[in-house]
C-alpha positions in Angstrom: 103.7 73.1 40.5 106.6 72.0 42.7 107.2 73.0 46.3 110.5 71.5 47.1 111.4 72.4 50.7 108.4 74.8 50.7 106.4 75.6 53.9 102.7 75.0 53.3 100.3 76.4 55.9 97.6 74.0 57.1 94.5 74.9 59.2 92.4 72.5 61.2 88.7 73.6 60.8 86.0 72.4 63.2 82.3 72.7 62.4 81.6 73.4 66.1 83.5 74.3 69.2 84.8 71.0 70.4 87.2 70.0 73.2 90.2 68.3 71.7 93.7 67.3 73.0 96.6 69.1 71.5 97.3 66.6 68.8 99.9 68.9 67.3 102.0 68.7 70.4 105.3 70.6 70.4 105.7 70.6 66.6 106.4 74.4 66.6 107.7 75.7 63.3 109.3 72.5 62.1 106.3 71.4 60.1 105.1 67.9 59.1 105.3 65.6 56.2 102.4 64.7 54.0 102.4 61.3 55.7 102.1 62.9 59.1 99.4 65.2 57.9 97.4 62.2 56.7 97.9 60.6 60.1 96.7 63.8 61.8 93.5 63.7 59.8 92.9 60.1 60.9 93.4 61.1 64.6 91.2 64.1 64.3 88.4 62.0 62.6 88.7 59.4 65.4 88.8 61.7 68.4 86.5 64.5 67.4 82.7 64.3 67.9 82.1 66.7 65.0 83.7 66.8 61.6 87.3 68.2 61.5 88.5 69.3 58.1 92.0 70.4 57.1 92.8 73.3 54.7 96.1 73.7 52.9 97.3 76.8 51.0 99.7 76.1 48.2 101.3 78.7 46.0 99.8 78.6 42.5 102.2 78.8 39.6 99.9 77.2 36.9 96.2 77.8 36.4 93.9 75.1 35.3 91.1 75.3 32.8 88.1 77.0 34.5 85.7 74.6 32.8 84.5 72.0 35.2 84.7 74.4 38.2 82.3 77.0 39.6 83.6 80.6 39.5 82.8 82.9 42.5 83.3 86.6 42.9 85.6 88.1 45.5 82.5 89.2 47.4 81.1 85.7 47.7 80.7 84.2 51.1 83.4 81.5 50.6 85.9 84.1 49.3 85.2 86.4 52.2 85.5 83.6 54.7 88.8 82.4 53.3 90.1 86.0 53.4 88.9 86.4 57.0 90.5 83.1 58.0 93.9 84.2 56.6 93.7 87.7 58.1 92.7 86.4 61.6 95.5 83.8 61.7 98.3 85.8 60.1 99.8 87.0 63.4 99.8 83.5 64.9 101.5 81.9 61.9 105.2 80.9 62.2 107.6 83.7 61.4 108.9 81.8 58.4 105.4 81.6 56.8 103.6 84.4 55.2 100.0 83.3 55.1 98.8 86.8 54.3 100.5 86.6 50.9 98.1 88.1 48.3 99.5 86.0 45.4 97.5 83.4 43.6 96.8 80.4 45.9 95.5 76.9 45.6 93.5 75.9 48.7 92.9 72.2 49.3 90.3 71.3 51.8 90.0 67.7 52.9 86.9 66.6 54.9 86.8 63.3 56.7 85.2 60.1 55.4 82.4 60.2 57.9 81.2 63.5 56.4 81.4 62.0 52.9 79.2 59.1 54.1 76.7 61.6 55.5 76.3 63.5 52.3 75.7 60.5 50.1 77.9 57.9 48.4 76.8 58.9 44.9 77.8 62.6 45.0 81.6 62.1 45.3 83.5 59.3 43.6 87.1 58.7 42.7 88.1 59.5 39.1 89.2 56.3 37.4 92.5 56.3 35.5 92.3 55.4 31.9 96.0 54.5 31.7 96.5 52.5 34.9 94.2 49.5 35.5 92.5 50.0 38.8 94.1 53.3 39.4 92.4 56.6 40.4 93.4 60.2 40.0 94.2 62.3 43.0 92.4 65.5 43.6 95.2 67.5 42.1 95.1 65.5 38.9 95.5 68.6 36.6 98.4 70.2 38.5 102.0 69.3 38.7 102.8 67.1 41.6 103.8 68.5 44.9 107.1 67.4 46.2 107.1 64.9 49.0 109.5 66.9 51.1 107.3 70.0 51.4 106.6 70.8 55.0 103.1 71.4 56.3 103.1 74.0 59.0 100.1 74.2 61.4 98.4 77.6 61.7 96.1 78.5 64.6 94.2 81.6 65.5 93.5 83.4 68.8 90.6 85.8 68.2 87.0 84.7 67.9 84.5 86.4 65.6 81.2 87.1 67.4 78.5 84.8 66.3 80.6 83.1 63.7 79.8 79.6 64.9 76.1 80.2 64.9 75.5 82.6 62.1 74.1 81.8 58.7 76.1 80.1 56.0 76.1 83.3 54.0 77.2 85.9 56.5 79.1 84.2 59.3 82.8 84.6 59.6 85.2 82.2 61.4 85.8 81.7 65.1 88.7 80.2 66.8 88.3 77.6 69.5 89.7 78.3 72.9 92.4 75.6 72.6 94.1 77.7 70.0 94.4 74.8 67.6 90.9 74.2 66.1 89.3 77.0 64.1 85.6 76.9 64.3 84.5 77.5 60.7 81.2 75.6 60.1 80.1 78.1 57.4 83.4 77.9 55.6 83.3 74.1 55.5 79.7 74.1 54.5 80.2 76.5 51.5 83.3 74.6 50.3 81.6 71.2 50.5 78.4 72.5 48.9 80.1 74.2 46.0 82.5 71.3 45.4 79.6 68.9 45.3 77.6 71.2 43.1 80.5 71.3 40.7 80.8 67.5 40.7 77.1 67.1 40.0 77.3 69.5 37.1 80.3 67.6 35.8 78.1 64.4 35.8 75.4 66.3 34.0 77.7 67.4 31.2 79.0 63.8 30.7 75.4 62.5 30.5 74.3 65.2 28.0 77.3 64.4 25.7 76.5 60.6 25.7 72.7 61.2 25.2 73.3 63.5 22.3 75.4 60.8 20.5 72.7 58.2 21.2 69.8 60.2 20.1 71.5 61.1 16.8 71.5 57.4 16.1 68.0 56.6 17.4 66.0 59.5 15.9 63.4 59.1 18.7 61.3 62.2 19.2 60.0 61.1 22.7 63.5 60.6 24.1 64.6 63.8 22.5 61.8 65.6 24.3 62.8 64.0 27.6 66.4 65.2 27.1 65.3 68.7 26.1 63.0 69.0 29.2 65.8 68.0 31.5 68.5 70.1 29.9 66.2 73.0 30.0 66.4 73.0 33.8 70.0 74.0 33.6 69.4 77.8 33.3 67.3 78.0 36.5 69.8 75.8 38.4 72.7 78.0 37.3 70.9 81.2 38.4 69.9 79.7 41.8 73.5 78.5 42.3 74.8 82.0 41.6 72.4 83.6 44.1 72.9 81.1 46.9 76.6 80.3 46.6 78.0 83.5 45.1 75.8 86.3 46.4 74.7 84.5 49.6 71.1 85.7 49.4 68.2 83.6 50.8 65.3 82.6 48.6 64.8 82.8 44.9 62.1 82.6 42.3 63.9 81.9 39.1 61.9 78.9 37.8 63.6 76.5 40.0 60.3 75.1 41.2 59.2 74.2 37.7 62.7 72.8 37.0 62.5 70.7 40.2 59.1 69.4 39.0 60.5 68.3 35.7 63.5 66.6 37.3 61.1 64.8 39.8 59.0 63.6 36.9 62.1 62.2 35.2 63.1 60.5 38.4 59.8 58.8 38.7 60.0 57.7 35.1 63.4 56.3 35.9 61.9 54.4 38.9 59.2 52.9 36.6 61.8 51.8 34.1 64.0 50.3 36.8 61.0 48.3 38.1 60.4 46.9 34.6 64.1 46.0 34.3 64.2 44.3 37.7 61.0 42.3 36.8 62.5 41.2 33.5 65.7 40.0 35.2 63.7 38.0 37.7 62.0 36.1 34.8 65.2 35.1 33.2 66.1 31.4 33.4 69.1 30.0 35.1 72.0 29.4 32.7 72.4 30.8 29.2 69.9 33.4 28.2 68.4 33.7 24.8 69.7 37.0 23.3 66.4 37.5 21.4 64.3 37.2 24.6 66.7 39.6 26.4 66.3 42.2 23.7 62.5 42.2 24.1 62.9 43.7 27.7 66.1 45.7 27.1 65.6 47.2 23.6 68.9 47.6 21.7 71.0 46.3 24.6 73.4 44.7 22.1 73.8 47.9 20.2 76.0 50.9 21.2 73.1 53.2 20.4 70.1 51.2 21.6 67.1 52.6 23.4 68.1 50.9 26.7 71.3 52.8 26.8 69.5 56.0 26.0 67.2 55.3 29.0 70.3 54.8 31.2 71.8 58.1 30.2 68.5 59.9 30.7 68.4 58.4 34.2 72.0 59.5 34.9 71.1 63.0 33.7 68.0 63.2 35.9 70.0 61.9 38.9 72.8 64.4 38.4 70.4 67.3 38.1 68.5 66.1 41.2 71.7 65.9 43.2 72.6 69.5 42.3 69.1 70.8 43.3 69.3 68.9 46.6 72.6 70.6 47.4 71.0 74.0 46.7 67.9 73.2 48.8 70.1 72.0 51.7 72.2 75.3 51.6 69.0 77.4 51.6 67.7 75.4 54.5 71.0 75.9 56.4 70.6 79.7 55.8 67.0 80.1 56.9 67.8 80.5 60.6 70.5 82.6 62.2 71.1 80.2 65.1 72.5 76.8 65.4 75.2 75.1 63.4 74.6 75.6 59.6 76.7 72.6 58.7 74.4 70.3 60.7 71.4 71.9 59.2 72.9 71.3 55.7 73.5 67.6 56.4 70.1 67.1 57.9 68.3 68.7 54.9 70.4 66.7 52.4 70.2 63.3 54.1 66.7 61.9 53.5 66.3 62.9 49.8 69.9 61.9 49.1 69.2 58.4 50.5 66.3 57.9 48.1 68.5 59.0 45.1 71.3 56.7 46.3 68.8 53.8 46.4 67.7 54.5 42.9 71.2 54.7 41.6 72.1 51.6 43.5 69.2 49.8 41.9 70.3 50.8 38.4 73.8 49.6 39.3 72.5 46.3 40.4 70.6 45.8 37.1 73.7 46.7 35.1 75.8 44.3 37.2 73.4 41.4 36.7 73.2 42.1 32.9 77.0 42.2 32.7 77.3 38.7 34.2 74.7 37.0 31.9 75.8 34.1 29.7 74.2 34.4 26.3 73.0 32.0 23.7 72.0 32.8 20.1 68.4 33.8 19.4 66.0 30.9 18.9 67.8 28.4 21.1 70.1 25.6 20.1 68.7 25.0 16.6 71.8 23.3 15.4 75.1 22.3 17.0 76.9 24.2 14.3 77.2 28.0 14.5 77.7 30.0 11.4 80.6 32.5 11.3 78.1 35.4 11.3 76.2 34.0 14.4 79.4 33.6 16.3 80.5 37.2 15.5 77.2 38.7 16.4 77.0 36.7 19.7 80.5 37.7 20.7 79.9 41.4 19.9 76.6 41.3 22.0 78.4 39.6 24.9 81.2 42.1 24.9 78.8 45.1 24.8 76.6 43.7 27.6 79.5 42.7 29.7 80.9 46.3 29.3 77.8 47.6 31.1 79.5 46.8 34.4 82.7 48.7 33.6 81.4 52.1 34.9 80.0 50.8 38.2 81.6 52.3 41.3 83.0 49.3 43.1 84.3 51.4 46.1 82.5 50.1 49.2 84.0 52.5 51.8 83.7 56.2 51.2 87.1 57.9 51.7 88.0 61.4 52.6 86.8 64.1 50.2 89.2 66.7 48.7 87.9 70.1 47.4 90.3 72.4 45.5 89.8 76.1 45.4 91.9 78.4 43.2 92.1 82.0 44.5 93.1 84.7 42.0 94.8 88.0 42.8 91.6 89.9 42.6 90.1 87.6 45.3 87.8 85.7 43.0 87.7 81.9 43.3 87.2 78.8 41.1 86.0 75.7 43.1 86.6 72.4 41.3 84.5 69.2 41.6 84.9 67.3 44.9 86.8 64.0 44.5 87.9 61.3 46.9 91.3 62.3 48.4 
């Protein structure tokens, strides 16, 4: 997908009617570079009291695999709001730009870092590159790169939709702020963020399921298999609830989500108990080299690729991924319960407390893995002889490498960056929303 010398429309979307200086100045129809657009986002995030997102619309010449994204019908709230936004701003767009084009489009919404921090550090992470050490993929990692000389042209609207800023997340349209620059679209931002995060959480669930399946095939542990089955059995209810809340926009559902939420909560508590045992075991370890045999008593199979400890880790990751997705659904439902007020603020408020507890649990697991990965090991039984056999050396090295690798998957990013959410719009108006990633 290349856009050499192309004009790319970009909207600035506010979650409430805020007073802002005209940061776009006298730019007119000349457009801006991607660098200037990034600078604009920084200025908006600094000056605005409420979150300001930007939305780009790129022509789509190559579709991606739908797997990993959440598909929505043309009648879904997000699809309707995108159509309404384009229709309401078509007349105010530069003459050289046809924002009302009905062709296939890739929308890219970028929400500021302070929003990402509010919705939890664990729900959106950068995607690590497997080919470049320390590198990360951009949001558009599966598309051809956009040319640097594409021009981003600001689009503003002039007509306000009655009740749009205060309506429910499912039914409200978009409203335009009086300054003619910021488009008040709290419901649109809410739905895009919620669906992108839901897709990300499901992506994490799929990864955990794949790893657990491989581990359990080696362990042949019926109890762990039962734990996995109970958690994976929650998927059906979550998928149906996602369809109702995010696709059809209805409020309330009775599809077994309560029982699924109970099963997930039970798994979360089991994870907390295991975490407490791991933390206590680490506190008892001596300073200096640690006896591998003693370590294996508290962390069963830690030196094996298919040990019970690693299975417990993957079950914890699965439970956390499912819990995060349920939290997003519950927060969306809460935002829709009342027809007044800012639905985006309600969404953040409902998500914040439970998300903090899940973040703390995930952080605790990460701390355990980091401490384990930095341990210095000695062979089981202590220093019985100054001479190591070749087999002892090989076994100790393998165990050291495997334990050290526990720290490879930890998210070392301290500061949460901007979040990018990509939305593919098809000719029939249907959408595919891909997992949110760091921009």
